[in-house]
PADO-32387 format. One record per atom (N, C-alpha, C): residue number from 1; x, y, z; atom name; residue in one letter. Coordinates in steps of 0.02 Angstrom, whole numbers, plus 50000, padded with zeros to 5 digits. Example, Ala and Ser with C-alpha at 12.3 -4.5 7.8 and 13.67 -1.06 7.14 Angstrom:
   num       x       y       z   atome   residu
     1   50660   49716   50390       N        A
     1   50615   49775   50390      CA        A
     1   50660   49835   50390       C        A
     2   50642   49888   50354       N        S
     2   50684   49947   50357      CA        S
     2   50645   50002   50394       C        S
% end
This chain:
   num       x       y       z   atome   residu
     1   49561   50558   50283       N        M
     1   49577   50497   50248      CA        M
     1   49636   50463   50283       C        M
     2   49634   50398   50282       N        F
     2   49687   50360   50313      CA        F
     2   49751   50360   50269       C        F
     3   49808   50361   50301       N        E
     3   49869   50353   50265      CA        E
     3   49890   50280   50275       C        E
     4   49938   50257   50235       N        S
     4   49958   50187   50239      CA        S
     4   49983   50169   50310       C        S
     5   50018   50214   50342       N        N
     5   50042   50198   50410      CA        N
     5   49984   50188   50459       C        N
     6   49931   50229   50451       N        D
     6   49873   50221   50495      CA        D
     6   49840   50153   50482       C        D
     7   49835   50135   50419       N        I
     7   49802   50071   50401      CA        I
     7   49841   50013   50432       C        I
     8   49907   50016   50427       N        Y
     8   49948   49963   50456      CA        Y
     8   49944   49963   50532       C        Y
     9   49941   50021   50562       N        A
     9   49936   50024   50636      CA        A
     9   49870   49995   50659       C        A
    10   49818   49998   50618       N        I
    10   49754   49968   50636      CA        I
    10   49752   49895   50613       C        I
    11   49779   49882   50554       N        G
    11   49774   49815   50524      CA        G
    11   49812   49761   50560       C        G
    12   49872   49776   50583       N        L
    12   49912   49725   50615      CA        L
    12   49880   49701   50681       C        L
    13   49860   49745   50726       N        P
    13   49827   49720   50787      CA        P
    13   49761   49683   50772       C        P
    14   49726   49707   50721       N        T
    14   49664   49674   50701      CA        T
    14   49678   49603   50676       C        T
    15   49729   49596   50635       N        A
    15   49748   49530   50609      CA        A
    15   49768   49483   50666       C        A
    16   49810   49508   50712       N        F
    16   49830   49467   50769      CA        F
    16   49770   49447   50812       C        F
    17   49724   49493   50821       N        T
    17   49664   49479   50860      CA        T
    17   49623   49425   50829       C        T
    18   49611   49427   50765       N        F
    18   49571   49376   50732      CA        F
    18   49608   49309   50729       C        F
    19   49673   49310   50723       N        I
    19   49711   49247   50726      CA        I
    19   49704   49216   50795       C        I
    20   49709   49257   50847       N        A
    20   49702   49233   50916      CA        A
    20   49631   49206   50927       C        A
    21   49581   49240   50902       N        I
    21   49512   49216   50911      CA        I
    21   49502   49150   50873       C        I
    22   49529   49144   50814       N        E
    22   49523   49083   50775      CA        E
    22   49559   49024   50812       C        E
    23   49619   49038   50837       N        A
    23   49656   48986   50874      CA        A
    23   49618   48966   50939       C        A
    24   49593   49015   50974       N        A
    24   49559   49001   51036      CA        A
    24   49496   48961   51024       C        A
    25   49457   48979   50973       N        Y
    25   49396   48942   50956      CA        Y
    25   49412   48871   50933       C        Y
    26   49467   48864   50895       N        S
    26   49487   48798   50871      CA        S
    26   49504   48753   50930       C        S
    27   49539   48781   50980       N        I
    27   49557   48742   51039      CA        I
    27   49496   48726   51082       C        I
    28   49454   48777   51092       N        W
    28   49395   48771   51134      CA        W
    28   49344   48721   51105       C        W
    29   49335   48721   51040       N        S
    29   49285   48677   51010      CA        S
    29   49315   48609   50993       C        S
    30   49379   48601   51007       N        K
    30   49415   48537   50992      CA        K
    30   49408   48518   50919       C        K
    31   49407   48569   50876       N        K
    31   49407   48559   50804      CA        K
    31   49475   48583   50779       C        K
    32   49499   48551   50729       N        D
    32   49564   48570   50702      CA        D
    32   49554   48624   50649       C        D
    33   49530   48683   50669       N        L
    33   49517   48736   50622      CA        L
    33   49577   48782   50610       C        L
    34   49616   48790   50661       N        Y
    34   49672   48836   50658      CA        Y
    34   49732   48804   50628       C        Y
    35   49760   48835   50576       N        K
    35   49821   48811   50545      CA        K
    35   49875   48865   50549       C        K
    36   49930   48849   50579       N        R
    36   49985   48898   50583      CA        R
    36   50010   48922   50517       C        R
    37   50012   48877   50470       N        A
    37   50037   48895   50403      CA        A
    37   49994   48950   50372       C        A
    38   49928   48947   50382       N        G
    38   49884   48999   50355      CA        G
    38   49897   49067   50389       C        G
    39   49909   49065   50454       N        S
    39   49925   49127   50490      CA        S
    39   49992   49155   50466       C        S
    40   50041   49112   50459       N        Y
    40   50106   49134   50435      CA        Y
    40   50101   49164   50365       C        Y
    41   50060   49131   50323       N        G
    41   50050   49156   50255      CA        G
    41   50018   49226   50256       C        G
    42   49967   49235   50297       N        S
    42   49933   49300   50302      CA        S
    42   49980   49353   50328       C        S
    43   50017   49338   50380       N        L
    43   50064   49386   50406      CA        L
    43   50121   49401   50358       C        L
    44   50142   49350   50320       N        G
    44   50193   49361   50269      CA        G
    44   50169   49407   50214       C        G
    45   50106   49397   50193       N        L
    45   50078   49441   50142      CA        L
    45   50071   49513   50168       C        L
    46   50054   49518   50232       N        F
    46   50048   49584   50264      CA        F
    46   50116   49618   50265       C        F
    47   50167   49582   50285       N        A
    47   50235   49610   50288      CA        A
    47   50259   49628   50217       C        A
    48   50246   49586   50170       N        G
    48   50265   49600   50101      CA        G
    48   50230   49663   50075       C        G
    49   50167   49671   50093       N        N
    49   50130   49731   50072      CA        N
    49   50161   49794   50102       C        N
    50   50178   49791   50166       N        V
    50   50209   49848   50200      CA        V
    50   50275   49864   50165       C        V
    51   50316   49814   50151       N        L
    51   50381   49825   50118      CA        L
    51   50372   49856   50048       C        L
    52   50325   49831   50010       N        M
    52   50314   49858   49944      CA        M
    52   50289   49930   49946       C        M
    53   50246   49946   49993       N        V
    53   50222   50016   49998      CA        V
    53   50281   50063   50012       C        V
    54   50323   50044   50060       N        F
    54   50379   50088   50076      CA        F
    54   50430   50092   50020       C        F
    55   50442   50036   49985       N        L
    55   50488   50038   49928      CA        L
    55   50459   50081   49873       C        L
    56   50395   50073   49859       N        T
    56   50363   50112   49806      CA        T
    56   50363   50187   49823       C        T
    57   50350   50202   49885       N        K
    57   50350   50274   49906      CA        K
    57   50421   50302   49900       C        K
    58   50470   50262   49918       N        G
    58   50539   50286   49911      CA        G
    58   50560   50299   49839       C        G
    59   50540   50253   49795       N        L
    59   50556   50262   49724      CA        L
    59   50520   50322   49695       C        L
    60   50457   50330   49713       N        I
    60   50419   50388   49688      CA        I
    60   50448   50453   49714       C        I
    61   50467   50454   49776       N        F
    61   50498   50514   49806      CA        F
    61   50564   50529   49769       C        F
    62   50604   50479   49755       N        S
    62   50666   50489   49718      CA        S
    62   50652   50517   49649       C        S
    63   50600   50493   49616       N        L
    63   50582   50518   49550      CA        L
    63   50561   50591   49556       C        L
    64   50523   50608   49607       N        Y
    64   50502   50678   49617      CA        Y
    64   50563   50724   49626       C        Y
    65   50611   50701   49665       N        L
    65   50672   50742   49675      CA        L
    65   50710   50751   49611       C        L
    66   50713   50698   49570       N        Y
    66   50748   50703   49506      CA        Y
    66   50713   50751   49459       C        Y
    67   50647   50746   49454       N        I
    67   50609   50790   49410      CA        I
    67   50610   50861   49434       C        I
    68   50611   50871   49499       N        F
    68   50612   50938   49527      CA        F
    68   50673   50978   49504       C        F
    69   50727   50946   49489       N        K
    69   50787   50979   49466      CA        K
    69   50774   51020   49402       C        K
    70   50728   50996   49361       N        F
    70   50715   51029   49296      CA        F
    70   50668   51088   49302       C        F
    71   50630   51092   49355       N        N
    71   50587   51149   49370      CA        N
    71   50550   51174   49308       C        N
    72   50504   51133   49281       N        I
    72   50467   51151   49221      CA        I
    72   50420   51210   49231       C        I
    73   50408   51228   49293       N        S
    73   50361   51283   49306      CA        S
    73   50388   51349   49278       C        S
    74   50451   51353   49264       N        D
    74   50480   51415   49235      CA        D
    74   50459   51425   49162       C        D
    75   50439   51371   49130       N        F
    75   50421   51374   49059      CA        F
    75   50347   51387   49046       C        F
    76   50305   51377   49096       N        F
    76   50234   51383   49087      CA        F
    76   50204   51431   49138       C        F
    77   50146   51460   49123       N        P
    77   50113   51500   49174      CA        P
    77   50090   51457   49233       C        P
    78   50085   51487   49292       N        E
    78   50070   51449   49352      CA        E
    78   50004   51411   49347       C        E
    79   49953   51442   49319       N        W
    79   49888   51408   49315      CA        W
    79   49893   51345   49271       C        W
    80   49934   51347   49219       N        L
    80   49941   51289   49176      CA        L
    80   49980   51234   49210       C        L
    81   50029   51252   49252       N        V
    81   50065   51202   49291      CA        V
    81   50017   51165   49337       C        V
    82   49971   51201   49369       N        W
    82   49922   51170   49413      CA        W
    82   49876   51122   49375       C        W
    83   49854   51143   49317       N        V
    83   49810   51102   49276      CA        V
    83   49849   51039   49253       C        V
    84   49910   51048   49230       N        M
    84   49950   50990   49209      CA        M
    84   49963   50943   49267       C        M
    85   49978   50971   49325       N        A
    85   49991   50928   49384      CA        A
    85   49929   50887   49400       C        A
    86   49871   50919   49401       N        F
    86   49809   50886   49417      CA        F
    86   49796   50828   49367       C        F
    87   49802   50842   49303       N        V
    87   49789   50792   49252      CA        V
    87   49841   50736   49256       C        V
    88   49904   50753   49263       N        L
    88   49956   50700   49265      CA        L
    88   49952   50657   49327       C        L
    89   49936   50688   49384       N        I
    89   49929   50648   49447      CA        I
    89   49870   50601   49439       C        I
    90   49813   50626   49414       N        D
    90   49753   50583   49404      CA        D
    90   49769   50528   49354       C        D
    91   49803   50544   49300       N        F
    91   49823   50495   49251      CA        F
    91   49867   50441   49281       C        F
    92   49915   50461   49322       N        T
    92   49961   50413   49353      CA        T
    92   49924   50367   49401       C        T
    93   49880   50395   49443       N        F
    93   49843   50353   49490      CA        F
    93   49798   50305   49452       C        F
    94   49767   50329   49399       N        Y
    94   49723   50284   49359      CA        Y
    94   49762   50223   49334       C        Y
    95   49819   50236   49303       N        W
    95   49858   50180   49273      CA        W
    95   49889   50136   49327       C        W
    96   49909   50166   49383       N        Y
    96   49936   50124   49437      CA        Y
    96   49880   50079   49464       C        Y
    97   49821   50106   49475       N        H
    97   49765   50066   49501      CA        H
    97   49747   50011   49452       C        H
    98   49744   50029   49388       N        R
    98   49727   49980   49336      CA        R
    98   49780   49925   49333       C        R
    99   49844   49944   49335       N        A
    99   49898   49895   49332      CA        A
    99   49897   49851   49394       C        A
   100   49878   49879   49452       N        S
   100   49879   49839   49513      CA        S
   100   49828   49782   49512       C        S
   101   49778   49787   49469       N        H
   101   49731   49732   49460      CA        H
   101   49759   49677   49415       C        H
   102   49810   49693   49377       N        R
   102   49838   49644   49330      CA        R
   102   49907   49618   49352       C        R
   103   49946   49659   49385       N        V
   103   50014   49641   49403      CA        V
   103   50016   49625   49478       C        V
   104   50031   49564   49494       N        I
   104   50032   49542   49565      CA        I
   104   50081   49583   49606       C        I
   105   50138   49599   49576       N        F
   105   50190   49638   49611      CA        F
   105   50162   49703   49640       C        F
   106   50116   49736   49606       N        L
   106   50089   49799   49629      CA        L
   106   50036   49789   49682       C        L
% end
């Protein structure tokens, strides 16, 4: 499975390639198809997405470190900790995915 860094390493050159193709075709066909503002907007959205992913990962990692201090695994049997982790992680991803369809920030 791809990680976000892999996707950005593939996505950025792909975006630049398609922008260059669009600009070249616009010049070659003498049609005014290429707009710099559109390219800047796309690249700005791409940069904003990268920034939000890294900020989100940093905040989540900080939360993990904070929760780790409490070490709840001492209170429950190991198998139950695994079951709770599976359910809570799935629950978290579900709500994050659902919220990302409603909240532009996500």
